[in-house]
TIFI-42569 format. One record per residue (C-alpha): x, y, z. Coordinates in steps of 0.1 Angstrom, whole numbers, plus 5000, padded with zeros to 4 digits. Each point is the difference from the previous one (the first is absolute). Example, Ala and Ser with C-alpha at 12.3 -4.5 7.8 and 13.67 -1.06 7.14 Angstrom:
2
+------+------+------+
|   px |   py |   pz |
+------+------+------+
| 5123 | 4955 | 5078 |
| 5014 | 5034 | 4993 |
+------+------+------+
END
This chain:
143
+------+------+------+
|   px |   py |   pz |
+------+------+------+
| 6606 | 6080 | 9499 |
| 5014 | 5015 | 5031 |
| 4966 | 5005 | 5015 |
| 4993 | 4964 | 4995 |
| 5033 | 4990 | 5015 |
| 4993 | 5021 | 5031 |
| 4965 | 4985 | 5004 |
| 5015 | 4965 | 4994 |
| 5028 | 5005 | 5026 |
| 4975 | 5013 | 5026 |
| 4976 | 4972 | 4994 |
| 5027 | 4973 | 5001 |
| 5018 | 5012 | 5031 |
| 4966 | 5003 | 5018 |
| 4989 | 4965 | 4990 |
| 5034 | 4985 | 5009 |
| 4999 | 5020 | 5033 |
| 5035 | 5015 | 4995 |
| 5005 | 5020 | 5032 |
| 5024 | 5026 | 4983 |
| 4981 | 5006 | 4968 |
| 4963 | 4992 | 5008 |
| 4974 | 5028 | 5001 |
| 4983 | 4980 | 5028 |
| 5018 | 5012 | 5030 |
| 4993 | 5014 | 5035 |
| 4995 | 5035 | 4987 |
| 4973 | 4988 | 4975 |
| 4983 | 4980 | 5027 |
| 4999 | 5030 | 5023 |
| 4985 | 5021 | 4972 |
| 4972 | 4974 | 4997 |
| 4993 | 5003 | 5037 |
| 5000 | 5038 | 4998 |
| 4976 | 4999 | 4970 |
| 4978 | 4976 | 5019 |
| 4999 | 4974 | 4971 |
| 5010 | 4963 | 4998 |
| 5002 | 4993 | 5038 |
| 5012 | 4965 | 4993 |
| 5032 | 5015 | 4987 |
| 5007 | 5024 | 5029 |
| 5031 | 4993 | 5022 |
| 4994 | 4989 | 5035 |
| 5011 | 5018 | 5032 |
| 5035 | 4984 | 4998 |
| 5005 | 5016 | 4965 |
| 4997 | 4966 | 4983 |
| 4977 | 4990 | 4971 |
| 4990 | 4969 | 4983 |
| 5007 | 4992 | 4964 |
| 4973 | 5013 | 4977 |
| 4979 | 4979 | 4976 |
| 5020 | 5013 | 4971 |
| 5033 | 4987 | 5014 |
| 5012 | 4965 | 4989 |
| 5010 | 4974 | 5025 |
| 5033 | 4981 | 4996 |
| 4985 | 4971 | 4980 |
| 4981 | 5024 | 4977 |
| 5032 | 5022 | 4995 |
| 5019 | 4969 | 4989 |
| 4972 | 4991 | 4975 |
| 4997 | 5035 | 4988 |
| 5038 | 5004 | 4994 |
| 5003 | 4965 | 4985 |
| 4977 | 5011 | 4971 |
| 5025 | 5027 | 4991 |
| 5030 | 4977 | 5005 |
| 4986 | 4973 | 4978 |
| 4984 | 5020 | 4972 |
| 5015 | 4996 | 4965 |
| 4998 | 5031 | 4978 |
| 5011 | 5004 | 4964 |
| 5033 | 5018 | 4994 |
| 4998 | 5038 | 5000 |
| 4966 | 5000 | 5017 |
| 5013 | 5006 | 5035 |
| 5033 | 4994 | 5018 |
| 5006 | 4967 | 5018 |
| 4975 | 5003 | 5028 |
| 5014 | 4970 | 5019 |
| 5032 | 5020 | 5007 |
| 4979 | 5027 | 5017 |
| 4982 | 4975 | 5024 |
| 5014 | 4988 | 5033 |
| 4975 | 4975 | 5013 |
| 5020 | 4992 | 5031 |
| 5002 | 5036 | 5009 |
| 4965 | 5006 | 4987 |
| 5010 | 5030 | 4980 |
| 4998 | 5015 | 4965 |
| 5028 | 5023 | 4990 |
| 5017 | 5015 | 4970 |
| 4969 | 5003 | 4978 |
| 5000 | 5025 | 4972 |
| 4969 | 5020 | 4989 |
| 4994 | 4977 | 4971 |
| 5001 | 4970 | 5023 |
| 4975 | 5016 | 5023 |
| 4978 | 5008 | 4970 |
| 5001 | 4963 | 4988 |
| 4993 | 4987 | 5035 |
| 4971 | 5024 | 5006 |
| 4984 | 4994 | 4966 |
| 5006 | 4963 | 4995 |
| 5010 | 4982 | 5032 |
| 4987 | 5017 | 5030 |
| 4964 | 4988 | 4999 |
| 5012 | 4964 | 4996 |
| 5025 | 5003 | 5028 |
| 4975 | 5013 | 5026 |
| 4972 | 4977 | 4991 |
| 4989 | 4980 | 5030 |
| 5026 | 5016 | 5023 |
| 4979 | 5030 | 5013 |
| 4964 | 5005 | 5008 |
| 4978 | 5004 | 4970 |
| 4992 | 5037 | 5007 |
| 5037 | 5008 | 5003 |
| 5008 | 4981 | 4968 |
| 4971 | 5018 | 4982 |
| 5012 | 5034 | 5011 |
| 5036 | 4993 | 4988 |
| 4988 | 4987 | 4966 |
| 4979 | 5031 | 4996 |
| 5029 | 5022 | 5009 |
| 5022 | 4982 | 4974 |
| 4973 | 5004 | 4974 |
| 4996 | 5037 | 5008 |
| 5037 | 5006 | 4997 |
| 5001 | 4983 | 4966 |
| 4972 | 5021 | 4987 |
| 5014 | 5032 | 5015 |
| 5035 | 4994 | 4986 |
| 4986 | 4991 | 4965 |
| 4981 | 5033 | 4999 |
| 5030 | 5020 | 5012 |
| 5024 | 4984 | 4976 |
| 4978 | 5001 | 4969 |
| 4996 | 5035 | 4986 |
| 4964 | 5011 | 4994 |
| 4994 | 5010 | 4963 |
+------+------+------+
END
């Protein structure tokens, strides 16, 4: 569960372009330039860089977060997700491991649909599917 929460946090903060917690920062962009890959993501001479295709714009952030704010879940399935969402501040906070698991398994693919390019959405959905299979195999003892 904690692996899934770490992946979820990194993915969410990168998509929401949270400057303090995102993995998409100047250091990562300089590493791309050093490796000679993805030149469209390299910083310019003034040490500035453009938002990547996997970052949401302000309107998409509002749509993405409103999915979590407005979702109705049965009692005991997950905590009250609407209390963890700040649409005005465009942030998610206070999520527990179980909440991240529910979002990744059931809500994430719905929330990102039509907000990101299809290749990015496909990669995220495949990552979520991989994590679900991986965690099932790790948690179920082999006989």
